[in-house]
C-alpha positions in Angstrom: 2.3 0.3 16.6 3.6 3.5 14.9 7.3 2.6 15.3 6.7 -1.0 14.2 5.2 -0.2 10.8 7.3 -0.4 7.6 6.4 1.8 4.7 7.6 1.5 1.1 7.2 4.6 -1.0 6.5 4.3 -4.8 7.1 7.2 -7.2 6.8 7.2 -11.0 8.8 9.8 -12.9 9.5 10.7 -16.6 11.0 13.4 -18.8 13.3 15.9 -17.3 11.9 16.3 -13.8 14.9 15.8 -11.4 14.3 19.3 -10.0 10.9 18.1 -8.8 11.5 14.5 -7.7 14.7 15.6 -5.8 12.5 17.7 -3.5 10.2 14.8 -2.9 13.0 12.4 -2.1 14.7 14.7 0.3 11.6 15.1 2.3 10.5 11.4 2.4 14.0 10.2 3.3 13.5 11.9 6.7 10.6 9.7 7.7 11.8 6.9 10.0 9.1 4.5 9.0 10.2 4.5 5.4 12.3 1.3 4.7 12.3 1.5 0.9 11.8 4.0 -1.8 11.2 2.7 -5.3 11.4 5.1 -8.3 10.0 3.8 -11.6 11.9 5.7 -14.3 9.6 6.0 -17.3 12.3 6.7 -19.9 13.5 10.0 -18.5 16.1 11.9 -20.6 18.7 12.0 -17.8 20.3 9.3 -15.7 17.9 8.9 -12.7 20.0 6.1 -11.2 23.1 8.4 -11.1 21.1 11.2 -9.5 19.6 9.0 -6.8 23.0 7.4 -6.1 24.5 10.8 -5.3 21.9 11.0 -2.4 23.8 8.2 -0.7 20.9 6.4 0.8 20.6 2.6 0.5 16.8 2.7 0.7 16.6 4.1 -2.9 15.9 1.7 -5.8 15.4 2.8 -9.4 13.5 0.6 -12.0 14.6 1.9 -15.4 12.4 1.6 -18.5 13.6 2.2 -22.0 10.1 3.5 -23.0 7.4 5.4 -21.2 4.8 3.0 -19.9 2.5 5.8 -18.8 1.2 6.2 -15.3 -0.7 2.9 -15.4 2.2 0.9 -16.6 4.6 2.6 -14.2 2.6 2.1 -11.1 1.7 -1.5 -12.1 5.4 -2.2 -12.5 6.3 -0.6 -9.2 3.5 -2.2 -7.2 4.4 -5.6 -8.7 8.0 -5.1 -7.6 7.4 -4.0 -4.0 4.6 -6.6 -3.5 6.9 -9.4 -4.4 9.4 -8.2 -1.9 6.7 -8.5 0.8 8.6 -6.7 3.5 6.8 -3.4 4.0 3.4 -3.2 5.7 2.3 -0.2 3.6 2.8 1.1 0.2 2.6 4.9 -0.1 2.1 6.1 -3.7 3.4 9.6 -4.6 3.7 11.5 -7.9 7.2 12.9 -8.6 6.0 16.4 -7.6 4.2 15.5 -4.3 6.1 16.9 -1.4 4.6 15.7 1.9 4.5 18.0 5.0 6.8 17.0 7.8 4.1 15.3 10.0 2.3 13.5 7.2 3.8 10.1 7.6 3.3 9.8 11.3 -0.2 11.3 11.2 -1.3 8.9 8.5 -0.2 5.9 10.5 -1.8 7.2 13.7 -5.1 7.6 11.9 -4.7 4.2 10.3 -4.8 2.7 13.8 -7.8 4.9 14.7 -10.0 3.8 11.8 -11.7 0.3 12.2 -11.0 -2.4 9.6 -8.2 -4.5 8.3 -5.8 -3.6 5.5 -8.1 -5.1 2.8 -11.0 -2.9 3.8 -9.5 0.7 4.0 -7.0 3.1 2.4 -6.0 6.6 3.4 -5.5 9.6 1.1 -3.7 12.9 1.7 -5.2 16.3 1.0 -3.9 18.5 -1.7 -5.0 22.1 -1.2 -5.0 23.0 -4.9 -7.8 20.5 -5.5 -11.0 22.4 -4.7 -13.4 19.4 -4.7 -11.1 17.6 -2.2 -11.0 20.6 0.1 -14.8 21.0 0.0 -15.3 17.3 0.7 -12.8 17.5 3.5 -15.0 20.1 5.1 -18.0 17.9 4.9 -19.5 18.5 1.5 -21.2 15.4 -0.1 -18.8 13.9 -2.6 -21.7 13.2 -4.9 -21.4 16.8 -6.2 -18.2 15.8 -7.9 -18.1 12.0 -8.1 -20.2 9.3 -9.8 -22.7 11.9 -11.1 -25.6 9.8 -12.5 -25.6 9.5 -16.3 -23.0 12.3 -16.7 -21.0 12.9 -19.8 -17.6 14.4 -19.1 -19.0 15.7 -15.8 -22.1 17.3 -17.4 -25.6 16.3 -16.4 -28.7 18.3 -17.3 -30.4 17.1 -14.1 -27.6 18.7 -12.1 -27.9 22.1 -13.8 -30.1 23.7 -11.2 -28.3 22.2 -8.2 -25.0 23.4 -9.6 -26.2 26.9 -9.9 -27.1 26.8 -6.2 -23.7 25.3 -5.4 -22.0 28.2 -7.3 -23.9 30.7 -5.3 -22.8 29.0 -2.1 -19.2 28.9 -3.4 -19.2 32.7 -3.5 -19.5 32.9 0.2 -16.4 32.5 2.4 -16.1 28.9 3.5 -15.5 29.0 7.3 -16.1 25.3 7.9 -13.5 23.4 9.7 -11.9 20.3 8.3 -13.3 16.9 9.4 -10.9 14.5 10.9 -11.4 12.1 7.9 -14.1 11.7 5.3 -15.0 9.1 2.7 -14.3 9.6 -1.0 -15.0 6.9 -3.7 -11.8 7.1 -5.7 -8.6 9.2 -5.8 -5.4 9.9 -7.7 -2.3 7.8 -7.0 -0.4 10.6 -5.5 -1.0 10.6 -1.7 -2.6 7.2 -1.4 -1.6 4.9 1.4 -2.4 1.2 0.9 -1.8 -1.8 3.1 -0.1 -4.7 1.4 -3.3 -6.8 2.0 -5.2 -4.4 -0.3 -3.3 -5.6 -3.4 -4.8 -9.0 -3.0 -8.2 -7.4 -3.2 -7.9 -4.9 -6.0 -5.0 -6.3 -8.0 -2.9 -4.1 -10.3 -3.6 -1.0 -12.4 -5.1 -1.5 -15.9 -2.4 -0.7 -18.4 -5.1 -0.2 -21.2 -5.8 3.2 -19.7 -2.1 4.1 -20.2 -2.4 7.7 -19.0 -5.2 9.5 -17.0 -8.2 8.0 -15.2 -6.2 4.8 -14.6 -5.9 5.9 -11.0 -9.6 6.6 -10.7 -10.5 3.1 -12.1 -7.8 1.5 -9.9 -8.8 3.1 -6.6 -12.5 2.8 -7.3 -12.0 -1.0 -7.0 -11.5 -0.4 -3.3 -15.0 1.0 -3.0 -16.5 -1.6 -5.3 -15.0 -4.3 -3.1 -16.8 -2.9 0.0 -13.7 -1.0 1.2 -13.4 2.7 2.1 -11.0 5.4 1.1 -10.6 8.0 3.8 -9.5 11.5 2.9 -7.4 12.8 5.8 -7.2 16.6 5.8 -4.4 16.8 8.5 -2.1 14.8 6.1 -1.1 17.2 3.3 1.1 17.0 0.3 2.1 20.0 -1.9 2.2 19.8 -5.7 5.4 21.6 -6.7 4.3 21.4 -10.3 0.8 22.1 -11.6 -1.3 19.6 -13.5 -2.8 20.3 -17.0 -5.7 22.7 -16.8 -4.9 24.1 -13.4 -3.3 27.3 -14.9 -5.9 27.7 -17.6 -7.7 31.1 -17.5 -11.3 30.9 -18.5 -12.4 32.9 -21.5 -15.8 33.6 -23.1 -16.7 31.2 -25.9 -13.7 29.0 -25.2 -13.1 25.6 -23.6 -9.8 24.4 -22.2 -10.5 21.0 -23.8 -10.1 22.7 -27.2 -7.7 25.5 -26.4 -5.2 23.1 -24.7 -5.7 20.1 -26.9 -2.8 17.7 -26.9 -2.1 14.0 -26.5 -2.8 14.5 -22.8 -6.3 15.8 -23.5 -6.9 12.9 -25.8 -6.2 10.3 -23.1 -8.1 12.4 -20.5 -11.3 12.5 -22.7 -11.1 9.0 -24.0 -10.5 7.4 -20.6 -13.0 9.5 -18.6 -15.7 8.7 -21.2 -14.9 5.0 -20.8 -14.6 5.0 -17.1 -17.9 7.0 -16.5 -19.7 4.8 -19.0 -18.7 1.7 -16.9 -19.6 3.1 -13.5 -22.1 6.0 -13.7 -24.8 5.1 -16.3 -28.1 4.3 -14.8 -30.4 5.5 -17.6 -29.0 5.2 -21.1 -31.5 7.7 -22.5 -30.4 10.4 -20.1 -26.8 9.6 -20.8 -27.4 10.1 -24.5 -29.1 13.4 -23.9 -26.2 14.6 -21.8 -23.8 13.5 -24.4 -25.7 15.2 -27.3 -26.0 18.5 -25.4 -22.4 18.6 -24.2 -21.0 17.9 -27.6 -23.4 20.3 -29.3 -22.1 23.0 -26.9 -18.5 22.2 -27.6 -19.2 22.2 -31.4 -20.6 25.7 -31.2 -17.6 26.8 -29.0 -15.2 25.3 -31.5 -16.7 27.4 -34.3 -16.6 30.6 -32.3 -13.0 30.0 -31.1 -11.7 28.6 -34.4 -11.0 25.2 -32.9 -12.9 23.0 -35.3 -9.9 20.7 -35.9 -9.5 20.2 -32.2 -13.2 19.4 -31.9 -12.9 16.6 -34.5 -10.0 15.1 -32.5 -12.1 15.3 -29.4 -14.9 13.5 -31.1 -12.4 10.8 -32.0 -11.4 10.5 -28.4 -15.0 10.3 -27.4 -15.7 7.5 -29.9 -12.7 5.6 -28.8 -13.8 5.8 -25.2 -17.4 4.8 -25.9 -16.2 1.8 -27.9 -13.6 0.7 -25.4 -10.6 1.3 -27.7 -8.0 1.9 -25.1 -4.2 1.4 -25.0 -1.3 3.6 -25.8 -2.1 3.8 -29.5 0.2 2.6 -32.4 0.4 6.1 -33.9 2.0 7.7 -30.9 5.7 8.3 -30.3 7.4 9.8 -27.2 10.3 12.2 -27.4 12.6 13.3 -24.5 10.1 15.9 -23.2 7.2 13.4 -23.4 5.4 15.1 -26.2 3.5 12.9 -28.7 3.6 13.5 -32.4 0.3 12.2 -33.9 
């Protein structure tokens, strides 16, 4: 079946990132199963269509937007476009800095045939070595350490404090475990996700109210909620040639990256994570409130010690917006060419 499958790749880009997406396009164009590559241009400040045209490959299509629709809007637009064409069997979602290894496409399709279930019941996801939780899960660790933590607030749960200390002691040892062939994971980012076209009929389209961040978690968790399974496949790797926010942050005593690196990105991250977790992870409202009070009290002390009280107030606003379901891009935000937001 491998040679019969048709795959459409969907990439969302923005800003001034041709030096990144060019690397991705050059790699995926070598995959024989790829029949189309759709690039959603979220108001980049250069001519994406001209750049892709110079590559001289008819499989490339660019959807140009005059404003940045965020990741949610970009992927919604792209999925809508490719699903209407209804020619490809699979949609492979990639970020504009996700460079797959040479064997990734063929291995994904081999493993697709190996795993039972039709296209509306399973999806595959590629491993990214810079994401420690994914690496540990790929080696057999229970995903509940990182995902759907009961009554958590921004990942914090007092009931998990002692287990986390044990985990940290374990993490100090060299991990010699081998990768599993594939393992379950409840939700994933867009970048590296392989969906069958039948899955779109099950989970629909991304929720544009999220705009940016956690929209991928909410979207892919619908697979799990609809009795499907996402399989993390360690032998299928993609490399992030750019680093996400927070990855390069160096921890300091009496500091928090949420405050030190406060920006519009942090606002959307906090707001959307608070909203998403409040929808899917609360089992005991009292415990949730305790976790929230403790976490925010900790951050308030940190904000005083690190002279970040203004940032703390903004974080509290993001928390309030999330808890009250006030989503969307926000009327007070404006994008410039570098995708900075002036509040």
